C-alpha positions as CSV (number, residue, x, y, z in Angstrom):
1,M,-11.5,8.7,14.9
2,K,-9.4,5.6,14.5
3,S,-7.7,4.1,17.5
4,R,-3.9,3.7,17.6
5,D,-4.2,0.0,16.8
6,E,-6.2,0.8,13.7
7,V,-3.8,3.5,12.5
8,F,-0.5,1.6,13.3
9,A,0.0,-2.2,13.1
10,T,2.3,-4.0,15.5
11,L,4.1,-7.0,14.3
12,E,4.3,-9.3,17.4
13,V,6.9,-12.0,18.0
14,A,8.4,-11.5,14.6
15,K,11.7,-13.3,13.8
16,R,11.8,-11.9,10.2
17,V,9.5,-9.6,8.2
18,W,8.7,-9.9,4.5
19,A,7.9,-6.5,2.9
20,V,6.2,-6.3,-0.6
21,A,6.8,-3.1,-2.7
22,A,4.2,-1.1,-4.6
23,V,2.2,-3.5,-6.9
24,H,0.3,-1.0,-9.2
25,G,-2.2,-3.4,-10.7
26,E,0.4,-6.0,-11.8
27,A,-1.6,-9.1,-10.8
28,E,0.4,-11.6,-12.7
29,R,3.6,-10.3,-11.2
30,L,2.1,-10.5,-7.7
31,A,0.9,-14.1,-8.3
32,A,4.5,-15.0,-9.3
33,L,6.0,-13.3,-6.3
34,H,3.5,-15.1,-4.1
35,R,4.5,-18.5,-5.5
36,E,8.1,-17.8,-4.6
37,L,7.2,-16.3,-1.3
38,A,5.2,-19.3,-0.3
39,R,8.2,-21.5,-0.9
40,R,10.4,-19.3,1.4
41,F,8.0,-18.3,4.1
42,A,9.2,-19.7,7.4
43,A,7.9,-20.0,11.0
44,G,8.2,-16.7,12.7
45,D,8.0,-14.7,9.5
46,R,5.5,-11.8,9.2
47,L,4.3,-10.1,6.0
48,V,3.7,-6.4,5.2
49,Y,2.4,-5.1,1.9
50,L,3.6,-1.5,1.5
51,G,0.7,0.0,-0.4
52,N,-0.3,1.0,-4.0
53,Y,-2.0,-2.1,-4.9
54,L,-4.3,0.0,-7.2
55,G,-3.5,2.3,-10.1
56,H,-1.4,2.2,-13.3
57,G,-1.3,-1.5,-14.2
58,P,-3.6,-3.7,-16.2
59,D,-5.5,-5.7,-13.6
60,V,-6.4,-3.9,-10.4
61,P,-9.3,-6.3,-9.3
62,G,-6.9,-9.2,-10.0
63,V,-4.4,-7.7,-7.5
64,L,-6.9,-7.5,-4.8
65,D,-8.2,-11.0,-5.5
66,E,-4.6,-12.2,-5.3
67,L,-3.9,-10.5,-2.0
68,L,-7.0,-12.1,-0.5
69,W,-6.3,-15.6,-1.9
70,F,-2.7,-15.6,-0.7
71,R,-3.7,-14.4,2.8
72,R,-6.2,-17.3,3.0
73,D,-3.5,-19.8,1.9
74,L,-1.0,-18.5,4.5
75,L,-3.4,-18.5,7.3
76,I,-4.0,-22.2,6.8
77,E,-0.5,-22.8,8.2
78,P,-0.2,-23.3,11.9
79,G,1.2,-20.5,14.0
80,L,0.2,-17.5,11.9
81,E,-2.5,-15.2,13.0
82,P,-4.6,-12.8,10.9
83,W,-2.8,-9.7,12.4
84,D,0.6,-11.1,11.3
85,I,-0.3,-10.0,7.7
86,V,-0.5,-6.2,7.4
87,Y,-1.7,-4.0,4.5
88,L,-0.6,-0.5,4.4
89,R,-2.4,2.4,2.7
90,G,-0.6,4.0,-0.3
91,A,-1.3,7.0,-2.4
92,Q,-3.5,5.1,-4.8
93,E,-5.6,3.8,-2.0
94,E,-5.8,7.2,-0.4
95,M,-7.0,8.7,-3.8
96,W,-9.6,5.9,-4.3
97,L,-11.1,6.5,-0.8
98,K,-11.2,10.2,-1.5
99,L,-12.8,9.6,-4.9
100,L,-15.7,7.8,-3.2
101,Q,-16.4,11.2,-1.3
102,I,-15.5,13.5,-4.2
103,Q,-19.0,15.1,-4.2
104,F,-17.9,17.0,-1.1
105,A,-14.8,18.5,-2.7
106,A,-14.8,22.2,-3.4
107,E,-13.7,21.7,-7.1
108,P,-14.7,18.0,-7.8
109,T,-14.1,18.1,-11.6
110,Q,-10.6,19.4,-11.1
111,V,-9.9,16.9,-8.3
112,L,-11.0,14.1,-10.5
113,E,-8.8,15.1,-13.4
114,W,-5.8,15.4,-11.1
115,M,-6.5,11.9,-9.6
116,L,-6.8,10.5,-13.2
117,G,-3.4,11.9,-14.0
118,Q,-1.8,10.3,-10.9
119,G,-2.7,6.8,-11.9
120,L,-6.2,6.4,-10.7
121,A,-7.6,6.0,-14.3
122,A,-6.8,2.2,-14.2
123,T,-8.6,1.7,-10.9
124,L,-11.7,3.8,-12.0
125,A,-11.8,1.8,-15.3
126,A,-12.1,-1.4,-13.1
127,Y,-15.1,-0.3,-11.1
128,G,-16.7,2.6,-13.2
129,N,-16.3,5.1,-15.9
130,A,-14.4,8.3,-16.0
131,D,-16.6,9.9,-18.6
132,E,-19.7,9.1,-16.6
133,G,-18.0,10.6,-13.6
134,R,-17.2,13.8,-15.4
135,A,-20.9,14.1,-16.5
136,R,-22.3,13.4,-13.0
137,L,-20.0,15.9,-11.4
138,R,-21.2,18.6,-13.8
139,E,-24.8,17.8,-12.9
140,G,-24.3,18.5,-9.2
141,T,-23.9,17.0,-5.8
142,V,-27.0,14.6,-6.0
143,A,-25.8,13.0,-9.3
144,A,-22.2,12.9,-8.0
145,T,-23.4,11.1,-4.9
146,R,-25.3,8.5,-7.0
147,W,-22.2,7.9,-9.1
148,T,-19.8,7.5,-6.2
149,G,-22.3,5.1,-4.6
150,S,-22.3,3.1,-7.9
151,L,-18.5,2.8,-7.6
152,R,-18.8,1.6,-4.0
153,D,-21.4,-0.9,-5.1
154,A,-19.2,-2.1,-7.9
155,M,-16.3,-2.7,-5.6
156,Q,-18.5,-4.4,-3.0
157,A,-19.7,-6.8,-5.6
158,R,-16.2,-8.2,-5.7
159,P,-15.9,-10.2,-2.4
160,G,-13.4,-8.7,0.1
161,H,-12.3,-5.8,-2.0
162,Y,-14.0,-3.0,-0.1
163,E,-13.2,-4.5,3.2
164,L,-9.6,-4.8,2.3
165,L,-9.3,-1.2,1.2
166,T,-11.2,0.2,4.2
167,G,-9.0,-1.7,6.8
168,L,-5.6,-0.4,5.7
169,H,-2.9,0.9,8.2
170,R,-0.8,4.0,7.9
171,A,2.4,2.3,9.1
172,A,3.6,-0.9,10.8
173,F,6.5,-1.7,13.1
174,T,7.9,-4.7,15.0
175,A,6.9,-4.9,18.6
176,G,10.5,-4.3,19.8
177,G,10.8,-1.1,17.8
178,E,13.5,-2.5,15.5
179,L,11.8,-2.0,12.1
180,L,9.4,0.6,10.7
181,F,7.5,0.0,7.5
182,V,5.8,2.9,5.6
183,H,4.4,3.4,2.0
184,A,6.4,6.4,0.7
185,G,8.5,7.8,3.5
186,V,8.6,9.8,6.7
187,D,9.7,13.3,7.7
188,P,12.5,12.7,10.2
189,H,11.8,16.0,11.7
190,R,8.3,14.9,13.0
191,P,7.2,12.1,15.3
192,L,5.4,9.1,13.9
193,T,2.1,10.3,15.2
194,E,2.3,13.6,13.2
195,Q,3.4,12.3,9.7
196,G,-0.1,12.8,8.2
197,D,-0.1,12.6,4.4
198,T,3.7,12.1,4.4
199,F,3.1,8.4,4.8
200,W,1.6,8.1,1.3
201,W,3.0,11.1,-0.6
202,G,6.5,11.0,0.9
203,S,8.9,13.9,1.6
204,G,12.2,15.1,0.3
205,Y,13.9,14.1,3.5
206,F,13.8,10.3,3.3
207,A,17.2,9.9,1.5
208,D,18.8,12.2,4.1
209,I,18.0,10.1,7.1
210,D,21.4,9.4,8.6
211,A,20.5,8.2,12.1
212,P,17.9,5.9,13.6
213,Y,14.5,7.6,13.2
214,Q,12.8,7.4,16.6
215,G,15.0,4.5,17.6
216,F,14.1,2.2,14.7
217,R,17.1,0.5,13.2
218,K,15.7,0.7,9.7
219,V,12.8,2.4,8.0
220,V,11.6,0.5,4.9
221,R,9.4,2.1,2.2
222,G,7.6,0.4,-0.8
223,Y,7.2,3.4,-3.1
224,D,9.5,6.1,-4.5
225,R,7.7,8.8,-6.4
226,N,10.9,9.6,-8.1
227,H,11.3,6.1,-9.5
228,A,14.9,5.8,-8.6
229,G,14.8,2.1,-8.0
230,F,15.9,-0.1,-5.1
231,A,18.2,1.5,-2.5
232,A,19.4,0.4,0.9
233,G,21.5,2.2,3.4
234,P,22.4,1.9,7.1
235,F,19.0,3.3,8.3
236,T,16.6,3.2,5.3
237,A,15.6,0.9,2.4
238,T,13.5,1.6,-0.7
239,L,12.1,-1.5,-2.3
240,D,10.2,-0.1,-5.3
241,G,11.3,-1.8,-8.5
242,G,8.9,0.1,-10.8
243,A,6.0,-2.4,-11.0
244,G,3.3,-0.7,-13.1
245,F,5.9,1.5,-14.9
246,G,7.7,-1.3,-16.8
247,G,9.9,-2.4,-13.9
248,T,9.9,-5.3,-11.4
249,L,7.9,-6.2,-8.3
250,N,10.1,-6.7,-5.4
251,A,9.9,-8.2,-1.9
252,A,12.6,-8.2,0.8
253,C,12.8,-10.3,3.9
254,L,14.6,-8.4,6.8
255,D,15.8,-9.7,10.1
256,L,15.4,-7.6,13.3
257,D,18.8,-6.0,12.7
258,G,17.5,-4.5,9.5
259,R,19.5,-6.7,7.2
260,I,18.0,-7.9,4.0
261,V,18.4,-11.7,4.3
262,E,16.2,-12.7,1.3
263,W,15.1,-11.1,-1.9
264,I,12.4,-11.7,-4.6
265,E,12.3,-9.9,-7.8
266,V,9.8,-10.7,-10.6
């Protein structure tokens, strides 16, 4: 079982926090966003990626490479520590990690088809083959295990990819409890430790949050499954611009009062 520190990331001594919305395989957009972010990143800033790096778009491996390269470049600067850059798990990453264990599912063929329809097809194409997967799942558990092992090997052949995706956090917050960052939402009727799959699948309650959730001044999410676009209110903000679906890739910089003080859209 993961410890609390592995499940939730704490952003220490943050003056401002940059949050990057769902990327969805848009490597070129992410690189453009990073170029602008590098120009604006200041001392005391922290960085959170809000999940869904995989899926839908044209260059999933390129996105993971870009995430790793930009992290390396940022950490060259004095005053920034590795834990000041946080990666959250999104629905796409959750599905990919489940796919690597699909041989244990009760109905693996049906699960695979559902995942492919949810955007995982682009990720699978980067590291394997869907038709081969269908065939191996029909052959049984042993063949399916060999196939998922080949997917893992293909990802591990790209330096840092597997390590990045197996080290994701469920949520992040500033040390003083001012800001909470999640992938797709929270259920305000449940405490943070009992959100479960709500973190990556969202809930119908996010737009209804009309008071500070568990004392946080603002809850920021990076993906809206309804694709309603950017929205910000007194207690919540949705940064998703539709990257991977013909829209933009967005990043916002928030101060500890929850105000968006800088904005990047590519």
